[in-house]
Each structure stands twice: as structure tokens, then as C-alpha cells.
SELUMMAR-179761 format. One record per residue (C-alpha): residue number from 0; residue in three letters; x, y, z. Coordinates in steps of 0.1 Angstrom, whole numbers. Example, Ala and Ser with C-alpha at 12.3 -4.5 7.8 and 13.67 -1.06 7.14 Angstrom:
2
0;ala;123;-45;78;
1;ser;137;-11;71;
% end
This chain:
299
0;met;-20;40;-24;
1;lys;-42;11;-36;
2;lys;-31;-11;-65;
3;ile;-58;-31;-82;
4;asn;-55;-58;-109;
5;val;-87;-50;-129;
6;lys;-111;-79;-133;
7;leu;-142;-72;-154;
8;glu;-173;-93;-160;
9;glu;-178;-106;-195;
10;lys;-206;-81;-203;
11;asn;-182;-52;-192;
12;lys;-150;-58;-211;
13;lys;-144;-20;-209;
14;ile;-157;6;-185;
15;leu;-149;42;-177;
16;val;-123;42;-149;
17;ser;-143;66;-128;
18;lys;-173;42;-128;
19;tyr;-150;13;-121;
20;ile;-136;31;-90;
21;gln;-171;39;-78;
22;ser;-181;2;-82;
23;ile;-152;-9;-60;
24;phe;-151;19;-35;
25;lys;-188;26;-28;
26;asn;-183;52;-1;
27;val;-159;75;-19;
28;pro;-175;108;-29;
29;tyr;-175;114;-66;
30;ser;-160;149;-60;
31;ser;-130;132;-44;
32;ile;-125;110;-75;
33;cys;-127;141;-98;
34;lys;-101;159;-76;
35;ala;-78;129;-78;
36;phe;-80;130;-116;
37;arg;-72;167;-116;
38;asn;-42;161;-94;
39;lys;-31;131;-116;
40;asp;-34;108;-86;
41;ile;-50;80;-106;
42;arg;-29;59;-130;
43;ile;-34;29;-153;
44;asn;-3;8;-161;
45;asn;18;35;-145;
46;val;4;62;-169;
47;lys;-15;93;-155;
48;ile;-50;94;-169;
49;ser;-82;115;-171;
50;lys;-117;105;-158;
51;asp;-128;97;-194;
52;thr;-102;70;-198;
53;val;-115;34;-203;
54;val;-102;6;-181;
55;ser;-98;-29;-195;
56;asn;-94;-64;-181;
57;asp;-60;-70;-164;
58;asp;-50;-33;-163;
59;ile;-31;-23;-132;
60;leu;-50;6;-116;
61;glu;-32;27;-90;
62;ile;-52;51;-68;
63;tyr;-35;77;-47;
64;ile;-64;87;-25;
65;pro;-61;85;13;
66;asp;-80;56;30;
67;asn;-100;80;51;
68;ile;-115;96;19;
69;leu;-115;65;-2;
70;phe;-136;46;24;
71;asn;-152;76;40;
72;leu;-137;66;74;
73;pro;-145;86;106;
74;lys;-121;113;115;
75;lys;-123;102;151;
76;ile;-136;71;168;
77;glu;-160;76;197;
78;tyr;-157;55;228;
79;tyr;-185;50;253;
80;tyr;-170;27;279;
81;ser;-137;12;288;
82;asp;-122;-9;316;
83;asp;-96;-36;320;
84;asn;-118;-62;302;
85;ile;-139;-45;276;
86;leu;-142;-15;253;
87;ile;-174;-1;237;
88;ala;-170;20;205;
89;tyr;-194;36;180;
90;lys;-194;23;145;
91;pro;-207;47;118;
92;gln;-228;36;89;
93;gly;-210;23;58;
94;ile;-182;5;75;
95;leu;-178;-33;78;
96;ser;-176;-45;115;
97;asn;-148;-69;107;
98;asp;-133;-91;80;
99;glu;-157;-119;88;
100;asn;-148;-139;57;
101;lys;-110;-135;62;
102;asn;-106;-124;26;
103;asn;-81;-96;35;
104;ser;-102;-70;17;
105;leu;-87;-37;5;
106;glu;-112;-20;27;
107;pro;-103;-12;63;
108;asn;-129;-26;88;
109;phe;-140;-12;121;
110;glu;-121;-38;142;
111;glu;-89;-29;124;
112;leu;-96;8;129;
113;val;-102;4;167;
114;ile;-71;-18;171;
115;lys;-49;8;153;
116;asp;-65;37;172;
117;gln;-60;20;206;
118;gly;-26;6;198;
119;asn;-38;-28;213;
120;ile;-34;-59;191;
121;asn;-52;-80;217;
122;leu;-86;-63;211;
123;lys;-112;-86;196;
124;ile;-146;-76;183;
125;cys;-173;-96;200;
126;his;-203;-92;176;
127;arg;-212;-75;144;
128;leu;-235;-48;130;
129;asp;-245;-47;94;
130;arg;-224;-24;72;
131;asn;-252;2;71;
132;thr;-263;-1;106;
133;ser;-246;23;130;
134;gly;-242;19;167;
135;ile;-221;7;196;
136;ile;-200;-25;195;
137;ile;-183;-44;223;
138;phe;-146;-53;221;
139;ala;-128;-77;245;
140;lys;-94;-68;258;
141;asn;-84;-104;269;
142;asp;-94;-140;261;
143;leu;-114;-144;293;
144;ala;-135;-114;286;
145;tyr;-140;-125;250;
146;thr;-154;-159;261;
147;glu;-177;-142;286;
148;ile;-190;-117;261;
149;leu;-197;-145;235;
150;asn;-215;-166;262;
151;gly;-233;-135;274;
152;phe;-248;-130;239;
153;lys;-256;-167;235;
154;asn;-273;-169;269;
155;asn;-291;-136;268;
156;lys;-270;-119;295;
157;ile;-263;-89;272;
158;his;-293;-69;263;
159;lys;-291;-47;231;
160;glu;-317;-22;221;
161;tyr;-321;-5;187;
162;ile;-339;25;174;
163;ala;-355;20;140;
164;tyr;-374;44;117;
165;val;-400;25;97;
166;ala;-426;33;71;
167;asn;-463;31;78;
168;thr;-478;44;111;
169;arg;-506;18;112;
170;phe;-498;-6;140;
171;asn;-521;-32;155;
172;lys;-504;-26;188;
173;thr;-480;1;201;
174;his;-460;-27;219;
175;asp;-457;-63;208;
176;ile;-433;-93;208;
177;leu;-434;-107;173;
178;glu;-429;-144;168;
179;ala;-418;-160;135;
180;tyr;-393;-183;118;
181;leu;-363;-171;99;
182;ser;-343;-190;72;
183;lys;-312;-176;55;
184;asp;-302;-182;19;
185;ser;-264;-186;21;
186;lys;-260;-177;-16;
187;thr;-279;-144;-15;
188;ala;-275;-136;22;
189;tyr;-312;-130;22;
190;ser;-333;-138;53;
191;lys;-368;-150;48;
192;ile;-396;-148;74;
193;ser;-424;-173;77;
194;met;-451;-179;104;
195;gln;-446;-216;104;
196;pro;-413;-236;107;
197;thr;-397;-244;74;
198;lys;-366;-264;64;
199;asn;-335;-250;82;
200;ser;-355;-222;98;
201;glu;-351;-209;134;
202;gln;-376;-193;157;
203;ile;-371;-156;162;
204;leu;-386;-131;187;
205;thr;-385;-94;180;
206;glu;-400;-69;205;
207;tyr;-409;-34;196;
208;phe;-423;-2;212;
209;val;-438;26;191;
210;leu;-421;58;205;
211;glu;-433;84;180;
212;thr;-454;86;148;
213;asn;-455;111;121;
214;leu;-489;109;104;
215;lys;-481;135;77;
216;leu;-451;117;64;
217;asp;-464;82;75;
218;tyr;-434;69;94;
219;ala;-428;58;130;
220;lys;-398;57;154;
221;leu;-395;23;172;
222;lys;-375;9;201;
223;val;-366;-26;192;
224;ile;-353;-54;214;
225;leu;-339;-87;201;
226;his;-348;-118;221;
227;thr;-330;-139;195;
228;gly;-301;-127;173;
229;lys;-303;-139;138;
230;thr;-289;-125;105;
231;his;-309;-94;94;
232;gln;-336;-103;120;
233;ile;-349;-68;127;
234;arg;-348;-57;91;
235;ala;-365;-88;77;
236;his;-390;-92;106;
237;leu;-403;-56;105;
238;ala;-405;-57;67;
239;ser;-427;-89;70;
240;ile;-453;-69;89;
241;asn;-454;-41;64;
242;his;-431;-18;84;
243;pro;-399;-18;64;
244;ile;-370;2;78;
245;ile;-365;34;58;
246;gly;-334;33;37;
247;asp;-331;-5;36;
248;ser;-324;-15;0;
249;lys;-325;-52;8;
250;tyr;-358;-56;27;
251;gly;-374;-22;22;
252;lys;-391;-5;-8;
253;asn;-374;17;-33;
254;glu;-403;42;-35;
255;ile;-402;47;3;
256;asn;-364;51;3;
257;lys;-366;77;-25;
258;lys;-394;95;-7;
259;phe;-372;100;24;
260;asn;-340;103;3;
261;lys;-323;76;24;
262;asn;-300;49;9;
263;arg;-289;34;42;
264;gln;-312;17;67;
265;met;-323;39;96;
266;leu;-314;14;122;
267;phe;-292;21;152;
268;ala;-278;-1;180;
269;tyr;-279;25;208;
270;lys;-281;8;242;
271;tyr;-266;-21;262;
272;ser;-274;-35;296;
273;phe;-261;-66;314;
274;thr;-273;-94;337;
275;phe;-242;-116;341;
276;asp;-243;-144;367;
277;ser;-228;-136;401;
278;asp;-197;-159;394;
279;ser;-189;-141;361;
280;ile;-158;-120;359;
281;leu;-180;-94;342;
282;asn;-208;-93;367;
283;tyr;-198;-58;377;
284;leu;-212;-46;344;
285;asn;-247;-54;357;
286;lys;-246;-20;375;
287;ile;-242;0;343;
288;thr;-260;9;311;
289;val;-242;21;281;
290;glu;-263;43;258;
291;ile;-260;67;230;
292;glu;-280;97;241;
293;lys;-282;114;207;
294;leu;-284;94;175;
295;arg;-262;104;145;
296;thr;-290;109;121;
297;glu;-312;136;106;
298;phe;-348;130;96;
% end
């Protein structure tokens, strides 16, 4: 059960409770909300209500919908690798990697789900994927491994590859390493790309290979390799060369997303390889590659 003290913006002093629930829990199917109303599993101020009820500021809203439905959580977590030091798990689209702002959100995040599923409170997530980017994520099982993984990302000892579906099949090159500068607006969390350095910008390098093209629908499948790891780098950088990722509402184009009926970016972290130094406790990982052989997507 989730109990919420309703806080509305000035312009929305009153709103249908069904719309309010959808605004808070963006992944819950509307059919599940309707079912909860039919079963009298939604209450305001301890009174059972219908979906046409209006919710007001400071009402106490109680929702008796299981977390796995409310947040559209995976029924089973998939694991791709595990040893005494690390664990690699698959994060679906729509789930936060972790509670990075430490705001104790109502929403379960992927780190919490994996810790609970593994029964290991010592697990630590080592990096993040955007909410609507799916793919494999590395967890550390101890402090030494955690430090090594963080240093590995920092010093380019961990190599992560992505698959991206982008609009527009017209490329100058089928393989290129793009160079630019990225600056992030902390208020809007928007990353801006420029060809010359600007105030507070950082250089970025994004490599891509064109794997497939569909001339009829005008889209391409890319393999993307990050040589620098900045916020929204792939999404912003590809959009800046007129190849926005399909389904990306932040850097993409609405007309393209509608054309393909996608509301989450078609970007997937699918492969890791390692080149740790010989004196690293994780140098044994240099012999392996962890890869998703079949992406969880339909196109």
C-alpha cells in the first residue's frame, strides 16, 4: 500500500484521482488503475472512491496496488555474470538505476530490487543507465571491487557498447568517431552539444558503426561505443548530427517517435569487455566478454 499526501500545483487545485495517480506512477497501466477502482482498492481520506472522484490538496490518498504492477517491475531479474567480486544484471526500460538523489522515493529502483532479490545488502551499483535505457549494469559485491570498477570506468578499463536505433539513413560515414563538447544544464538536466568549447563544457568522443539501414522506413541500427561517459552523451550527440534516437522524448523529435509508435528511447547497453591492469584484483575479467545476444525490443 502506498499512502500519499496530495500536493497540487496552483493551477491544478483539483484533479481527477485517476489522472493524479497516472501523473505520479507513470508506468502503471491504466487498466490496472481501473481494476483497482472496481475492487475498491483506492481510497481518499480513508473513504473508498470511484475513478471520477476529484482529489484536492492535502487529501490522503491510499493505493492498494502491488508494487510490481504500480511500477511495472520485472517479474524476474536476469543475471548475465556473477563471481566473488561482481554481479552483472539486466535493467529493463522504465526503471531508475538507483536513488541517486537520496530522496527516498516511493518508487523502487533497480539497485534495491537486485539487493532484495540476491539477499545481499553489500551489493553496490557501480554506474547508471537512464530510466528509459535498458541494458546490463555492473554491481560490486565488496568495497575493493567497487573501487576497482569505479576506477575502471574512470580510466577506460571497462568498455561498454550500445545498440541504438536512430532516424535518418543518410550518414556521411558508416563508421566515425564524433568529437564535440557537452555542457549540462543542472536545472533542466539537458545536455547541449557544441563543436567548440564553451563555459563549463567537456570534450566528448562518441564512436558509431552503422550495422543496418532500412531505407523504406528511414532508420538505422548503430553500434555505439563511448570513449567518454557524460550525461546523455549518446542521445544528445547523435541528435546533434541529425540522427536522433527513436523514442527519445528529450532529444528526439515527436513526429519521428509517433511514426514508430515509441515513447522510450531505443538505446540498449548490451556488451562489456575489460582491460584491467595486471596488478588489479579484477584482471581475470580481461578474459571474458559479457553480452546480451538478443535485445528485448521489437521494431
